[in-house]
NUTIDREN-792717 format. One record per atom (N, C-alpha, C): residue number from 1; atom name; x, y, z. Coordinates in Angstrom, 2 decimals. Atoms other than C-alpha are relative to their C-alpha. Layout:
REM NUTIDREN-792717
  timar  logu        x        y        z
    NUM    CA        X        Y        Z
...
//
This chain:
REM NUTIDREN-792717
  timar  logu        x        y        z
      1     N     1.30    -0.60    -0.03
      1    CA     6.49   -41.60    17.68
      1     C    -0.08     1.55    -0.11
      2     N    -0.01    -1.33     0.09
      2    CA     7.36   -38.06    18.30
      2     C     0.23     0.52    -1.47
      3     N    -0.24    -0.41     1.38
      3    CA     8.71   -37.63    14.73
      3     C    -1.17    -0.09    -0.78
      4     N     1.16     0.18     0.76
      4    CA     5.46   -38.99    13.33
      4     C    -1.01     1.19     0.40
      5     N     0.78    -1.02    -0.36
      5    CA     3.54   -36.44    15.39
      5     C     0.26     1.39    -0.58
      6     N    -0.56    -1.32     0.75
      6    CA     5.72   -33.55    14.08
      6     C    -0.22    -0.01    -1.40
      7     N     0.21     0.04     1.31
      7    CA     5.43   -34.77    10.64
      7     C    -1.41     0.28    -0.38
      8     N     1.49    -0.23     0.30
      8    CA     1.62   -34.97    10.88
      8     C    -0.34     1.46     0.32
      9     N     0.31    -1.50    -0.34
      9    CA     1.55   -31.46    12.50
      9     C     0.47     0.95    -1.21
     10     N    -0.66    -0.75     1.15
     10    CA     3.82   -30.04     9.72
     10     C    -0.95    -0.27    -1.16
     11     N     0.65     0.34     1.22
     11    CA     1.85   -31.88     7.04
     11     C    -1.37     0.77     0.00
     12     N     1.26    -0.66    -0.27
     12    CA    -1.51   -30.59     8.51
     12     C     0.06     1.50    -0.23
     13     N    -0.21    -1.44     0.14
     13    CA    -0.13   -26.99     8.53
     13     C     0.20     0.31    -1.42
     14     N    -0.24    -0.23     1.44
     14    CA     1.10   -27.26     5.07
     14     C    -1.24    -0.07    -0.99
     15     N     1.39     0.09     0.63
     15    CA    -2.33   -28.39     3.85
     15     C    -0.95     1.22     0.30
     16     N     0.88    -1.23    -0.29
     16    CA    -4.05   -25.52     5.72
     16     C     0.52     1.14    -0.80
     17     N    -0.59    -1.06     0.70
     17    CA    -1.65   -23.17     4.15
     17     C    -0.33     0.04    -1.41
     18     N     0.36     0.24     1.42
     18    CA    -2.40   -24.61     0.70
     18     C    -1.43     0.38    -0.13
     19     N     1.35    -0.34     0.14
     19    CA    -6.08   -24.25     1.35
     19     C    -0.26     1.48     0.08
     20     N     0.28    -1.37    -0.22
     20    CA    -5.69   -20.71     2.27
     20     C     0.82     0.80    -1.00
     21     N    -0.99    -0.75     1.03
     21    CA    -3.33   -19.86    -0.79
     21     C    -0.91     0.90    -0.63
     22     N     0.81    -1.08     0.73
     22    CA    -4.51   -16.89    -2.71
     22     C    -0.17    -0.57    -1.47
     23     N     0.48     0.26     1.24
     23    CA    -6.16   -17.28    -6.07
     23     C     0.18     1.09    -0.94
     24     N    -0.24    -1.21     0.77
     24    CA    -4.69   -14.83    -8.58
     24     C    -1.07     0.31    -1.07
     25     N     0.97    -0.13     1.05
     25    CA    -7.34   -15.31   -11.25
     25     C    -1.33     0.57     0.69
     26     N     1.11    -0.51    -0.77
     26    CA   -10.16   -14.86    -8.52
     26     C     0.20     1.50     0.47
     27     N    -0.38    -1.36    -0.40
     27    CA    -8.29   -11.74    -7.34
     27     C    -0.22     0.92    -1.28
     28     N     0.10    -0.85     1.21
     28    CA    -8.09   -10.37   -10.95
     28     C    -1.50     0.28    -0.31
     29     N     1.43    -0.05     0.30
     29    CA   -11.87   -11.07   -11.47
     29     C    -0.61     1.11     1.03
     30     N     0.52    -0.91    -0.99
     30    CA   -12.66    -9.27    -8.14
     30     C     0.45     1.35    -0.08
     31     N    -0.58    -1.47     0.17
     31    CA   -10.40    -6.27    -8.95
     31     C    -0.65     0.74    -1.16
     32     N     0.58    -0.70     1.02
     32    CA   -12.55    -5.51   -11.91
     32     C    -0.84     1.33     0.48
     33     N     0.64    -1.11    -0.48
     33    CA   -14.65    -3.30    -9.71
     33     C     0.95     1.00     0.52
     34     N    -0.94    -0.97    -0.39
     34    CA   -11.59    -1.53    -8.50
     34     C     0.67     0.78    -1.01
     35     N    -0.56    -0.59     1.20
     35    CA   -10.44    -0.69   -12.01
     35     C    -0.60     1.42    -0.30
     36     N     0.73    -1.17     0.06
     36    CA   -12.95     2.22   -12.09
     36     C     0.85     1.26     0.49
     37     N    -0.77    -1.15    -0.75
     37    CA   -10.87     4.32    -9.68
     37     C     1.51    -0.26    -0.08
     38     N    -1.47     0.42    -0.04
     38    CA    -7.45     2.40    -9.49
     38     C     0.66    -0.28    -1.20
     39     N    -0.55     0.38     1.25
     39    CA    -7.05     1.72   -13.07
     39     C     0.16    -1.43    -0.40
     40     N     0.21     1.41     0.63
     40    CA    -7.22    -1.43   -15.36
     40     C     1.16    -0.91     0.53
     41     N    -0.93     0.81    -0.54
     41    CA    -3.91    -2.75   -14.08
     41     C     0.53     0.48     1.21
     42     N    -0.42    -0.44    -1.26
     42    CA    -3.75    -1.14   -10.71
     42     C     0.74     1.45     0.06
     43     N    -0.72    -1.18     0.08
     43    CA    -2.30     2.11   -12.01
     43     C    -0.94     1.14    -0.10
     44     N     1.08    -1.12     0.01
     44    CA    -4.51     5.13   -11.19
     44     C     0.34     1.06    -0.95
     45     N    -0.04    -1.12     0.80
     45    CA    -5.14     7.74   -13.62
     45     C    -0.87     1.24     0.54
     46     N     0.89    -1.01    -0.66
     46    CA    -7.43     9.65   -11.16
     46     C     0.55     0.66     1.23
     47     N    -0.58    -0.94    -1.06
     47    CA    -6.41    12.51    -8.87
     47     C    -0.44    -0.59     1.37
     48     N     0.15     0.37    -1.45
     48    CA    -6.05    11.51    -5.22
     48     C    -0.39    -1.46     0.27
     49     N     0.18     1.43    -0.14
     49    CA    -6.57     7.79    -5.90
     49     C     1.22    -0.65    -0.23
     50     N    -1.22     0.59     0.07
     50    CA    -3.66     5.66    -5.16
     50     C     0.24    -1.14    -1.03
     51     N    -0.23     1.12     0.70
     51    CA    -2.12     3.15    -7.51
     51     C     0.13    -1.14     0.98
     52     N    -0.14     1.22    -0.81
     52    CA    -2.26    -0.48    -6.16
     52     C     0.93    -0.92    -0.62
     53     N    -0.92     0.98     0.58
     53    CA    -0.03    -2.26    -8.60
     53     C     1.24    -0.09     0.65
     54     N    -1.27     0.10    -0.60
     54    CA     3.10    -3.54    -7.04
     54     C    -0.06     0.26     1.47
     55     N     0.04    -0.14    -1.49
     55    CA     1.87    -2.82    -3.46
     55     C     0.17    -1.36     0.63
     56     N    -0.14     1.33    -0.69
     56    CA     2.93    -5.52    -0.97
     56     C    -1.25    -0.67     0.38
     57     N     1.15     0.73    -0.30
     57    CA     0.34    -8.12    -0.53
     57     C    -0.60     0.23     1.34
     58     N     0.48    -0.23    -1.38
     58    CA     0.06    -7.81     3.24
     58     C    -0.60     1.49     0.20
     59     N     0.55    -1.24    -0.19
     59    CA    -0.34    -4.06     2.85
     59     C    -1.38     0.13    -0.52
     60     N     1.37     0.02     0.57
     60    CA    -3.28    -4.37     0.53
     60     C    -1.02    -0.56     0.88
     61     N     0.86     0.66    -0.94
     61    CA    -4.91    -6.91     2.83
     61     C    -0.30     0.79     1.17
     62     N     0.33    -0.75    -1.19
     62    CA    -4.56    -4.89     5.86
     62     C    -0.80     1.34    -0.31
     63     N     0.86    -1.24     0.40
     63    CA    -5.90    -1.68     4.13
     63     C    -1.48    -0.36    -0.16
     64     N     1.53     0.53     0.18
     64    CA    -9.00    -3.65     3.05
     64     C    -0.63    -0.34     1.27
     65     N     0.56     0.34    -1.36
     65    CA    -9.36    -4.94     6.58
     65     C    -0.37     1.26     0.80
     66     N     0.29    -1.33    -0.66
     66    CA    -9.11    -1.32     7.91
     66     C    -1.26     0.60    -0.58
     67     N     1.10    -0.68     0.74
     67    CA   -11.56    -0.10     5.46
     67     C    -1.43    -0.75     0.40
     68     N     1.31     0.88    -0.23
     68    CA   -14.12    -3.08     6.03
     68     C    -0.43     0.13     1.41
     69     N     0.46    -0.05    -1.38
     69    CA   -13.98    -2.70     9.79
     69     C    -0.43     1.58     0.35
     70     N     0.30    -1.45    -0.17
     70    CA   -14.39     1.15     9.44
     70     C     1.02     0.84     0.75
     71     N    -1.05    -0.64    -0.59
     71    CA   -11.03     1.89    11.08
     71     C     0.61     1.14    -1.04
     72     N    -0.37    -0.91     1.01
     72    CA   -10.08     3.65     7.76
     72     C    -1.35     0.29    -0.72
     73     N     1.35    -0.40     0.66
     73    CA   -13.02     5.59     6.16
     73     C     0.28     0.67    -1.35
     74     N     0.11    -0.68     1.32
     74    CA   -13.78     6.55     2.60
     74     C    -1.30    -0.31    -0.68
     75     N     1.42     0.10     0.46
     75    CA   -17.16     7.06     1.09
     75     C    -0.04    -1.07    -1.24
     76     N     0.03     0.85     1.16
     76    CA   -16.26     5.25    -2.12
     76     C     0.44    -1.39     0.33
     77     N    -0.47     1.34    -0.40
     77    CA   -14.50     2.24    -0.49
     77     C    -1.07    -0.75     0.88
     78     N     0.83     0.64    -0.91
     78    CA   -17.07     1.54     2.18
     78     C    -0.95    -1.04    -0.59
     79     N     0.99     1.07     0.66
     79    CA   -19.87    -0.05    -0.15
     79     C     0.77    -1.18    -0.57
     80     N    -0.68     1.05     0.67
     80    CA   -17.17    -2.09    -1.87
     80     C     0.48    -0.92     1.05
     81     N    -0.66     0.96    -1.03
     81    CA   -15.37    -3.55     1.17
     81     C    -1.13    -0.64     0.75
     82     N     1.20     0.63    -0.67
     82    CA   -18.82    -4.39     2.63
     82     C    -0.36    -1.30    -0.71
     83     N     0.32     1.24     0.80
     83    CA   -19.13    -6.95    -0.14
     83     C     1.01    -1.02    -0.20
     84     N    -1.11     0.94     0.09
     84    CA   -15.76    -8.68     0.26
     84     C     0.24    -0.80     1.20
     85     N    -0.41     0.83    -1.11
     85    CA   -14.81   -11.59     2.48
     85     C     1.48    -0.28     0.17
     86     N    -1.35     0.23    -0.25
     86    CA   -11.55   -12.77     3.77
     86     C     0.82    -0.65    -1.31
     87     N    -0.56     0.54     1.19
     87    CA   -10.88   -14.91     0.72
     87     C     0.33     1.07    -1.21
     88     N    -0.06    -1.11     0.96
     88    CA   -11.52   -11.88    -1.53
     88     C     1.31     0.80     0.35
     89     N    -1.04    -0.94    -0.39
     89    CA    -9.10    -9.80     0.50
     89     C     1.46    -0.68    -0.22
     90     N    -1.20     0.64     0.23
     90    CA    -6.43   -12.45     0.31
     90     C     0.21    -0.06    -1.47
     91     N    -0.05     0.15     1.40
     91    CA    -7.03   -12.91    -3.50
     91     C     0.48     1.43    -0.61
     92     N    -0.29    -1.27     0.52
     92    CA    -6.90    -9.18    -4.10
     92     C     1.39     0.44     0.30
     93     N    -1.35    -0.28    -0.42
     93    CA    -3.69    -8.64    -2.04
     93     C     1.01    -0.65    -0.82
     94     N    -1.00     0.77     0.91
     94    CA    -1.90   -11.32    -4.15
     94     C    -0.04     0.63    -1.42
     95     N     0.07    -0.53     1.27
     95    CA    -3.24    -9.91    -7.39
     95     C     0.67     1.32    -0.18
     96     N    -0.76    -1.22     0.08
     96    CA    -2.16    -6.38    -6.81
     96     C     1.43    -0.04     0.15
     97     N    -1.40     0.20    -0.23
     97    CA     1.14    -7.45    -5.52
     97     C     0.62    -0.65    -1.26
     98     N    -0.62     0.61     1.19
     98    CA     1.70    -9.41    -8.70
     98     C     0.06     0.86    -1.24
     99     N     0.01    -1.03     1.25
     99    CA     1.20    -6.40   -11.07
     99     C     1.46     0.82     0.16
    100     N    -1.06    -0.99     0.15
    100    CA     4.02    -4.31   -12.23
    100     C    -0.21     1.30     0.59
    101     N     0.34    -1.37    -0.63
    101    CA     4.33    -1.11   -10.08
    101     C     0.12     1.13    -1.03
    102     N    -0.18    -1.30     0.98
    102    CA     3.96     2.24   -11.69
    102     C     1.33     0.68    -0.03
    103     N    -1.34    -0.55     0.11
    103    CA     6.96     3.93   -12.98
    103     C    -0.30     1.54    -0.06
    104     N     0.19    -1.31    -0.07
    104    CA     7.42     7.65   -12.72
    104     C    -0.74     0.45    -1.46
    105     N     0.72    -0.19     1.22
    105    CA     4.98     9.08   -15.29
    105     C     0.59     1.08    -0.93
    106     N    -0.53    -1.35     0.69
    106    CA     6.90    12.31   -16.23
    106     C     1.52     0.09     0.41
    107     N    -1.48    -0.33    -0.30
    107    CA    10.52    13.39   -16.43
    107     C    -0.17     1.01     1.18
    108     N     0.08    -0.96    -1.22
    108    CA    11.33    15.14   -13.04
    108     C     0.23     1.47    -0.61
    109     N     0.06    -1.31     0.52
    109    CA    10.57    18.74   -13.99
    109     C     0.62     1.06     1.17
    110     N    -0.59    -0.85    -1.09
    110    CA    12.02    20.02   -10.59
    110     C     1.01    -0.86     0.80
    111     N    -0.95     0.89    -0.74
    111    CA    15.17    18.07    -9.64
    111     C     0.51     0.65     1.41
    112     N    -0.28    -0.67    -1.33
    112    CA    15.93    20.73    -6.86
    112     C    -0.98    -0.40     1.04
    113     N     1.01     0.35    -0.93
    113    CA    12.65    19.86    -5.26
    113     C     0.05    -1.53     0.37
    114     N    -0.45     1.46    -0.31
    114    CA    13.55    16.13    -5.51
    114     C     1.05    -0.25     0.94
    115     N    -1.20     0.16    -0.90
    115    CA    16.79    16.67    -3.86
    115     C    -0.40     0.39     1.42
    116     N     0.47    -0.34    -1.37
    116    CA    15.05    18.42    -0.94
    116     C    -0.86    -1.19     0.62
    117     N     0.81     1.15    -0.34
    117    CA    12.62    15.46    -0.88
    117     C     0.84    -1.22     0.44
    118     N    -0.87     0.99    -0.43
    118    CA    15.42    13.04    -0.78
    118     C     0.68     0.19     1.37
    119     N    -0.63    -0.42    -1.39
    119    CA    17.05    14.98     2.21
    119     C    -1.11    -0.26     1.04
    120     N     1.07     0.14    -0.77
    120    CA    13.71    14.90     3.77
    120     C    -0.35    -1.44     0.48
    121     N     0.27     1.54    -0.24
    121    CA    13.23    11.07     3.32
    121     C     1.11    -0.54     0.95
    122     N    -1.10     0.45    -0.84
    122    CA    16.73    10.63     4.90
    122     C    -0.22     0.41     1.43
    123     N     0.19    -0.52    -1.32
    123    CA    16.03    12.86     7.78
    123     C    -1.10    -0.49     0.72
    124     N     1.20     0.43    -0.63
    124    CA    12.69    11.34     8.49
    124     C     0.14    -1.68     0.09
    125     N    -0.19     1.45     0.03
    125    CA    14.17     7.79     8.04
    125     C    -1.08    -0.87    -0.63
    126     N     1.10     0.74     0.79
    126    CA    11.53     6.76     5.48
    126     C     0.34    -1.30    -0.43
    127     N    -0.46     1.19     0.44
    127    CA    13.72     3.96     4.26
    127     C    -0.05    -1.02     1.14
    128     N    -0.05     1.09    -1.06
    128    CA    13.73     2.16     7.55
    128     C    -1.25    -0.72     0.09
    129     N     1.17     0.85     0.13
    129    CA    10.21     1.05     6.99
    129     C    -0.44    -0.30    -1.45
    130     N     0.31     0.03     1.45
    130    CA     9.59     1.62     3.31
    130     C     1.03    -0.64    -0.87
    131     N    -1.26     0.58     0.67
    131    CA    12.95     0.00     2.32
    131     C     0.74     1.06    -0.78
    132     N    -0.83    -0.94     0.75
    132    CA    15.80     1.64     0.52
    132     C    -0.53     0.41    -1.43
    133     N     0.55    -0.35     1.18
    133    CA    14.06     1.59    -2.71
    133     C    -1.44     0.64     0.04
    134     N     1.40    -0.46    -0.25
    134    CA    10.76     2.77    -1.18
    134     C    -1.01    -0.86    -0.74
    135     N     1.01     0.85     0.44
    135    CA     9.01    -0.31    -2.55
    135     C    -0.86    -0.71     0.95
    136     N     0.71     0.43    -1.09
    136    CA     7.65    -1.11     0.78
    136     C     0.19    -1.66     0.17
    137     N    -0.31     1.56    -0.47
    137    CA     7.62    -4.75     2.36
    137     C    -1.09    -0.29     0.99
    138     N     0.94     0.44    -0.92
    138    CA     5.05    -6.85     4.12
    138     C    -1.17     1.01     0.03
    139     N     1.12    -0.82    -0.25
    139    CA     2.48    -4.55     5.64
    139     C     0.21     1.51    -0.19
    140     N    -0.38    -1.52     0.20
    140    CA     4.30    -1.32     4.68
    140     C    -0.06     0.36    -1.60
    141     N     0.45    -0.23     1.37
    141    CA     3.13     0.47     1.48
    141     C     1.26     0.35    -0.81
    142     N    -0.95    -0.45     1.13
    142    CA     5.23     1.04    -1.69
    142     C    -0.34     1.38    -0.18
    143     N     0.23    -1.42     0.37
    143    CA     5.61     4.75    -2.06
    143     C     0.74     0.51    -1.17
    144     N    -0.69    -0.39     1.19
    144    CA     7.93     4.89    -5.00
    144     C    -0.83    -0.09    -1.25
    145     N     0.87    -0.07     1.25
    145    CA     6.15     5.95    -8.22
    145     C    -1.45     0.11     0.32
    146     N     1.42    -0.24    -0.20
    146    CA     2.92     6.62    -6.39
    146     C    -0.45     1.49    -0.46
    147     N     0.56    -1.24     0.48
    147    CA     0.75     9.57    -7.53
    147     C     0.34     1.06     0.89
    148     N    -0.50    -1.12    -0.98
    148    CA     2.25    12.83    -6.20
    148     C    -1.11     0.68     0.84
    149     N     1.11    -0.66    -0.75
    149    CA    -1.04    14.45    -5.20
    149     C    -0.60    -0.94     1.09
    150     N     0.41     1.02    -1.07
    150    CA    -1.97    11.21    -3.39
    150     C     0.87    -0.04     1.19
    151     N    -0.96     0.09    -1.22
    151    CA     1.20    11.17    -1.35
    151     C    -0.08     1.24     0.77
    152     N     0.30    -1.26    -0.70
    152    CA     0.57    14.85    -0.36
    152     C    -1.12    -0.07     0.89
    153     N     1.22     0.22    -0.78
    153    CA    -2.95    13.90     0.69
    153     C     0.14    -0.89     1.14
    154     N    -0.33     1.21    -1.15
    154    CA    -1.67    10.76     2.69
    154     C     0.79     0.72     1.02
    155     N    -0.87    -0.68    -1.02
    155    CA     0.87    12.76     4.50
    155     C    -0.82     1.16     0.85
    156     N     0.69    -0.97    -0.77
    156    CA    -1.47    15.63     5.31
    156     C    -1.07    -0.83     0.98
    157     N     0.84     0.91    -0.83
    157    CA    -3.97    12.86     6.56
    157     C     0.58    -0.68     1.17
    158     N    -0.77     0.49    -1.13
    158    CA    -1.39    11.30     8.76
    158     C     0.18     1.02     0.92
    159     N    -0.35    -1.16    -0.94
    159    CA    -0.31    14.75    10.08
    159     C    -1.08     0.40     0.76
    160     N     1.20    -0.49    -0.68
    160    CA    -3.89    15.68    11.02
    160     C    -0.54    -1.02     0.85
    161     N     0.66     1.03    -0.88
    161    CA    -4.74    12.39    12.48
    161     C    -1.26    -0.62    -0.61
    162     N     1.13     0.45     0.70
    162    CA    -7.37    11.78     9.86
    162     C     0.17    -1.42    -0.42
    163     N    -0.13     1.41     0.48
    163    CA    -5.74     8.43     8.62
    163     C     0.51    -0.88     1.19
    164     N    -0.46     1.03    -1.12
    164    CA    -5.39     5.52    10.91
    164     C     0.12    -1.36    -0.62
    165     N    -0.27     1.50     0.45
    165    CA    -4.51     1.83    10.58
    165     C     1.30    -0.18    -0.14
    166     N    -1.35     0.47     0.26
    166    CA    -1.42    -0.04    10.43
    166     C     1.04     0.84     0.73
    167     N    -0.97    -0.73    -0.70
    167    CA     1.65     2.09    11.11
    167     C    -0.33     1.43     0.34
    168     N     0.53    -1.42    -0.15
    168    CA    -0.45     5.08    12.04
    168     C     0.99     0.74     0.99
    169     N    -0.82    -0.79    -0.98
    169    CA     1.67     5.79    15.20
    169     C     1.32     0.34    -0.59
    170     N    -1.26    -0.35     0.64
    170    CA     4.94     5.72    13.15
    170     C    -0.21     1.12    -0.95
    171     N     0.21    -0.97     1.02
    171    CA     3.41     7.67    10.34
    171     C    -0.37     1.42     0.60
    172     N     0.41    -1.22    -0.56
    172    CA     1.85    10.28    12.65
    172     C     1.26     0.64     0.62
    173     N    -1.27    -0.60    -0.68
    173    CA     5.21    10.75    14.47
    173     C     0.90     0.58    -1.15
    174     N    -0.76    -0.39     1.20
    174    CA     6.91    11.14    11.01
    174     C    -0.70     1.17    -0.60
    175     N     0.57    -1.05     0.65
    175    CA     4.30    13.35     9.45
    175     C    -0.31     1.31     0.78
    176     N     0.36    -1.22    -0.91
    176    CA     3.32    15.73    12.37
    176     C     1.01     1.20    -0.19
    177     N    -0.91    -1.09     0.00
    177    CA     6.47    17.75    12.33
    177     C     0.33     0.48    -1.28
    178     N    -0.28    -0.37     1.37
    178    CA     6.69    17.94     8.51
    178     C    -0.44     1.35    -0.30
    179     N     0.54    -1.24     0.39
    179    CA     6.49    21.45     7.13
    179     C    -0.64    -0.19    -1.41
    180     N     0.70     0.13     1.18
    180    CA     4.33    22.06     4.06
    180     C     0.97    -0.16    -1.29
    181     N    -0.96     0.20     1.04
    181    CA     7.50    22.45     1.99
    181     C     0.55    -1.36    -0.04
    182     N    -0.56     1.35     0.06
    182    CA     8.83    19.07     3.08
    182     C    -0.92    -0.96    -0.44
    183     N     0.97     0.97     0.59
    183    CA     5.57    17.35     2.35
    183     C    -0.04     0.05    -1.51
    184     N    -0.08    -0.26     1.39
    184    CA     5.66    18.82    -1.13
    184     C     1.17    -0.65    -0.60
    185     N    -1.20     0.36     0.51
    185    CA     9.24    17.99    -1.63
    185     C     0.13    -1.68     0.02
    186     N     0.08     1.40    -0.09
    186    CA     8.82    14.36    -0.33
    186     C    -0.98    -0.70    -1.03
    187     N     0.88     0.57     1.01
    187    CA     5.81    13.67    -2.47
    187     C     0.55     0.04    -1.42
    188     N    -0.67    -0.18     1.29
    188    CA     7.58    15.07    -5.50
    188     C     1.12    -1.01    -0.31
    189     N    -1.26     0.94     0.02
    189    CA    10.87    12.93    -4.78
    189     C    -0.58    -1.39    -0.27
    190     N     0.38     1.46     0.05
    190    CA     8.92     9.69    -4.32
    190     C    -0.76    -0.28    -1.21
    191     N     0.78     0.17     1.20
    191    CA     6.49    10.11    -7.24
    191     C     0.87    -0.17    -1.21
    192     N    -0.79    -0.02     1.20
    192    CA     9.46    10.45    -9.63
    192     C     1.14    -0.95     0.16
    193     N    -0.97     1.17    -0.15
    193    CA    11.38     7.34    -8.39
    193     C    -0.42    -1.06    -1.11
//
């Protein structure tokens, strides 16, 4: 009897998970509105707008939830996130995670600055959350290949306390003591990975 109850419970949970599975096509369609800022395939060509392609599914979902709840604020994002529901969030997360991440857009024109950035990344233990390849995982952002000026902006926002949500406590602890030179070097290094 107990095995039948366990089987029924497991089967019910499996069906529930299947019912909540993401729909990549629905995510792609919903992402059409995102393309104006974040690029046709999630790779931004716009200053201070992050690329979303290759970001971890959970990271995208959490950021959309933070924007929708008002915990994370952005004038351009607020009207968009007010129009999406939980299924849209699930589908968008899966869609952007399925896209090829951005590659470094240009040859590293300042390897010395990248070396300083690599040292800062080791000193601040960036890989402990963002992974050794800085590809992110689960609810932690992919920062490899991200737009350089956006990384600078994000680090400044964490440092000043302007940005919240998710790992804000960890990021505030990391960003607050960073010097301007370290912020510039980190952003340069990560953008060229």
